[in-house]
C-alpha positions in Angstrom: 92.5 -147.7 -10.1 89.9 -145.0 -10.6 86.7 -145.2 -8.5 83.3 -143.8 -9.5 81.3 -143.1 -6.4 77.6 -142.3 -6.8 76.2 -141.2 -3.4 72.6 -140.9 -2.3 71.2 -139.9 1.1 68.2 -142.1 2.0 70.4 -145.2 2.7 72.7 -143.4 5.1 72.7 -144.5 8.7 70.4 -142.2 10.7 68.4 -140.9 7.8 64.7 -141.9 8.0 62.7 -138.8 7.2 62.2 -136.5 4.2 63.0 -133.5 6.3 66.6 -134.8 6.5 66.8 -135.1 2.7 65.4 -131.8 1.6 66.9 -128.3 2.0 65.4 -125.8 4.4 65.9 -127.2 7.9 68.5 -128.2 10.5 67.4 -131.8 9.9 68.7 -131.4 6.3 72.0 -130.1 7.5 72.3 -133.2 9.7 71.5 -135.4 6.8 74.2 -133.8 4.7 76.8 -134.2 7.4 75.9 -137.9 7.8 76.0 -138.4 4.0 79.4 -136.6 3.7 80.9 -138.7 6.5 79.9 -142.0 4.8 81.2 -140.8 1.4 84.5 -139.8 3.1 84.7 -143.2 4.7 84.3 -144.9 1.3 87.0 -142.7 -0.2 89.4 -143.5 2.7 88.8 -147.2 2.3 89.3 -147.0 -1.5 92.6 -145.2 -1.2 93.8 -147.7 1.4 92.9 -150.5 -1.0 95.0 -149.1 -3.7 92.8 -146.7 -5.6 94.5 -143.6 -6.8 91.6 -141.5 -8.0 88.0 -141.1 -6.9 85.2 -139.2 -8.6 82.2 -138.5 -6.4 78.9 -137.9 -8.2 76.4 -136.3 -5.9 73.3 -138.2 -6.9 70.7 -136.9 -4.3 68.0 -134.4 -4.9 69.5 -131.2 -6.4 72.8 -133.0 -6.4 74.8 -130.4 -4.5 74.5 -131.7 -0.9 78.1 -132.0 0.1 80.5 -129.4 1.3 83.2 -129.6 -1.4 85.9 -128.3 1.0 85.1 -131.1 3.5 85.3 -133.8 0.9 88.3 -136.1 1.5 91.1 -135.2 -1.0 92.1 -136.0 -3.6 88.5 -136.9 -4.6 86.9 -134.8 -7.3 83.3 -133.7 -6.9 80.7 -133.8 -9.7 77.7 -131.8 -8.5 74.7 -129.9 -9.9 71.2 -130.7 -10.9 71.5 -130.8 -14.7 73.3 -134.0 -15.6 72.3 -135.9 -18.8 73.2 -139.2 -17.2 72.0 -138.2 -13.8 73.3 -140.5 -11.0 75.8 -142.1 -13.4 77.1 -138.9 -15.1 80.9 -139.1 -15.6 81.3 -142.8 -15.7 83.4 -144.1 -18.6 85.6 -147.2 -19.2 88.6 -145.6 -17.6 87.2 -146.4 -14.2 88.0 -149.7 -12.4 85.0 -149.9 -10.1 81.7 -148.3 -9.2 80.6 -147.6 -5.6 77.0 -146.9 -4.6 77.0 -145.3 -1.2 73.8 -144.4 0.8 71.5 -146.1 -1.7 67.9 -147.1 -0.8 65.3 -149.7 -1.8 62.9 -149.6 -4.7 59.4 -148.2 -4.4 58.0 -151.6 -5.5 59.8 -153.8 -3.0 59.7 -154.6 0.7 59.4 -151.7 3.1 62.6 -149.7 2.9 63.3 -146.4 4.5 62.3 -143.5 2.2 62.1 -145.9 -0.8 61.5 -144.6 -4.3 62.6 -145.2 -7.8 63.9 -141.9 -9.2 60.6 -140.0 -8.8 58.0 -141.4 -6.3 55.3 -139.0 -7.6 55.5 -140.7 -11.0 57.1 -144.2 -10.9 55.4 -147.0 -9.0 57.7 -149.9 -10.1 60.5 -150.8 -12.4 61.4 -154.3 -13.6 64.6 -155.2 -15.3 64.3 -158.5 -17.2 61.2 -159.3 -15.1 62.9 -158.6 -11.7 61.9 -155.6 -9.6 64.9 -153.2 -9.2 65.6 -149.9 -7.6 67.9 -147.1 -8.6 71.0 -149.4 -8.2 69.6 -151.9 -10.8 68.6 -149.1 -13.2 72.1 -147.5 -12.8 73.7 -150.8 -13.3 72.9 -150.5 -17.0 75.5 -147.8 -17.3 78.1 -149.8 -15.5 77.4 -152.7 -17.8 77.8 -150.5 -20.9 81.2 -149.4 -19.7 82.3 -152.9 -18.5 82.9 -151.6 -15.0 82.1 -153.7 -11.9 79.8 -152.5 -9.1 82.1 -153.2 -6.2 80.5 -151.6 -3.2 76.9 -151.0 -2.2 75.7 -149.5 1.1 72.2 -149.1 2.4 69.5 -151.1 4.2 68.7 -154.8 4.0 66.2 -154.3 1.2 68.7 -152.4 -1.0 71.3 -155.1 -0.5 68.9 -157.9 -1.3 67.7 -156.2 -4.5 71.3 -156.2 -5.9 71.4 -160.0 -6.0 69.9 -160.2 -9.5 72.6 -158.0 -11.2 75.6 -157.7 -8.8 75.9 -160.9 -6.9 79.5 -160.4 -6.0 79.3 -156.8 -4.7 80.8 -156.0 -1.3 78.0 -154.7 0.9 77.5 -152.7 4.1 74.1 -152.8 5.8 73.7 -149.4 7.5 70.2 -150.0 8.9 67.3 -152.4 9.1 64.2 -150.8 7.8 61.1 -151.5 9.8 58.7 -149.4 7.6 59.1 -146.8 4.9 59.7 -144.2 7.7 61.4 -146.1 10.4 64.7 -148.0 10.7 67.0 -149.6 13.3 70.2 -147.7 12.4 73.8 -148.5 13.1 75.6 -145.8 15.0 77.0 -143.5 12.3 80.6 -144.1 13.5 80.1 -147.9 13.2 78.6 -147.5 9.8 81.6 -145.4 8.6 84.1 -147.9 10.0 82.4 -150.8 8.2 82.1 -148.7 4.9 85.8 -147.9 5.0 86.8 -151.5 5.6 84.4 -152.7 2.9 85.7 -150.1 0.4 89.2 -151.4 0.9 88.1 -155.0 0.3 86.1 -154.0 -2.7 89.1 -152.4 -4.4 91.2 -155.4 -3.6 88.6 -157.8 -5.0 88.3 -155.9 -8.2 92.1 -155.8 -8.6 92.1 -159.6 -8.1 89.3 -160.1 -10.7 86.9 -161.4 -8.1 84.2 -158.9 -9.1 83.0 -158.5 -12.7 80.6 -156.2 -14.5 76.9 -156.4 -13.8 75.2 -159.6 -14.9 72.3 -158.4 -17.0 71.2 -160.5 -20.0 71.1 -158.7 -23.3 68.9 -157.8 -25.1 67.3 -156.5 -22.0 63.9 -155.2 -21.1 63.0 -152.4 -18.6 59.4 -152.1 -17.7 58.2 -149.0 -15.9 54.9 -148.7 -14.1 53.6 -145.1 -13.8 51.1 -143.7 -11.4 48.6 -142.6 -14.0 47.6 -143.3 -17.6 48.5 -139.7 -18.5 52.1 -140.2 -17.3 52.5 -143.4 -19.4 51.2 -141.6 -22.5 53.7 -138.7 -21.9 56.6 -141.2 -21.2 56.0 -142.8 -24.6 57.0 -139.5 -26.3 60.6 -140.3 -25.4 62.7 -142.1 -28.0 63.0 -145.8 -27.2 59.9 -145.8 -24.9 56.8 -147.8 -25.8 53.5 -147.8 -24.0 52.4 -151.4 -23.5 49.6 -151.0 -21.0 47.4 -148.3 -19.5 50.1 -147.3 -16.9 53.1 -149.3 -18.1 55.9 -148.5 -20.6 58.7 -150.6 -21.9 62.3 -149.8 -22.9 64.2 -152.7 -24.6 67.3 -153.4 -26.6 70.9 -154.7 -26.7 72.4 -151.3 -25.8 72.2 -150.8 -22.1 73.4 -147.2 -22.3 70.7 -146.2 -24.8 68.1 -147.9 -22.5 69.4 -145.8 -19.6 69.3 -142.6 -21.6 65.6 -143.4 -22.5 64.8 -144.0 -18.9 66.4 -140.7 -17.8 64.4 -138.9 -20.6 61.3 -140.5 -19.2 62.0 -139.3 -15.7 62.4 -135.7 -16.9 59.4 -135.5 -19.2 57.0 -137.1 -16.8 57.6 -134.5 -14.2 55.2 -132.3 -16.2 52.4 -134.9 -16.0 53.2 -135.4 -12.3 52.8 -131.8 -11.5 56.5 -131.0 -11.0 
């Protein structure tokens, strides 16, 4: 079985501050080491469960946060900041399962450490078929288009709760309990890694036994995105498939989840201009 592993940093045990997530400091170096260790734990667990191939898509920031030489073999490493399908680049129907490791809660939900939805300077909320979702829910559109189950999700309690609407059977690991957006009660990193490894093994076994299916998203689907300003909503509507429906809200809808995701990614790129980035 092939595993597609999309890894982020804000949901990793011990990460609670932007300085740990952005290049330029020792804090960032620590964040990268913590992230790498959780990714390797998931790889180890997947291999123990019967997986024979793992593709790691570095999905955080500039998307080259991991030391390739320290990544657990035989995993492959998809890195670099220009990816047309962003956090889901590389996923096709040859994969048996998707892992989301180190994920975080949405900007629109309960307080979650370092929460955001793709770009916090631009996006203030995303609803999939009327339910608020974070990056895991948005990325689930790609998994659905490929017919691949989301088998493992790791992060704080908010992140795990948000998955109930689209991935109710996913195997989860709670790495921390967020107290606010900038504070959390974290598991010891070694404990988090142990739990992730065990959960990854169970996730692969559950998929092999047909106990986890593809995401449950009703089609045709609707993705509503609230932007920070009216200017951003107007610019977002320049993207194919995006319609402005209110002063600060745009809508993406249809029966092709991959096309919807592509429109959303286009929205995130183009609105960086209106957001000053």
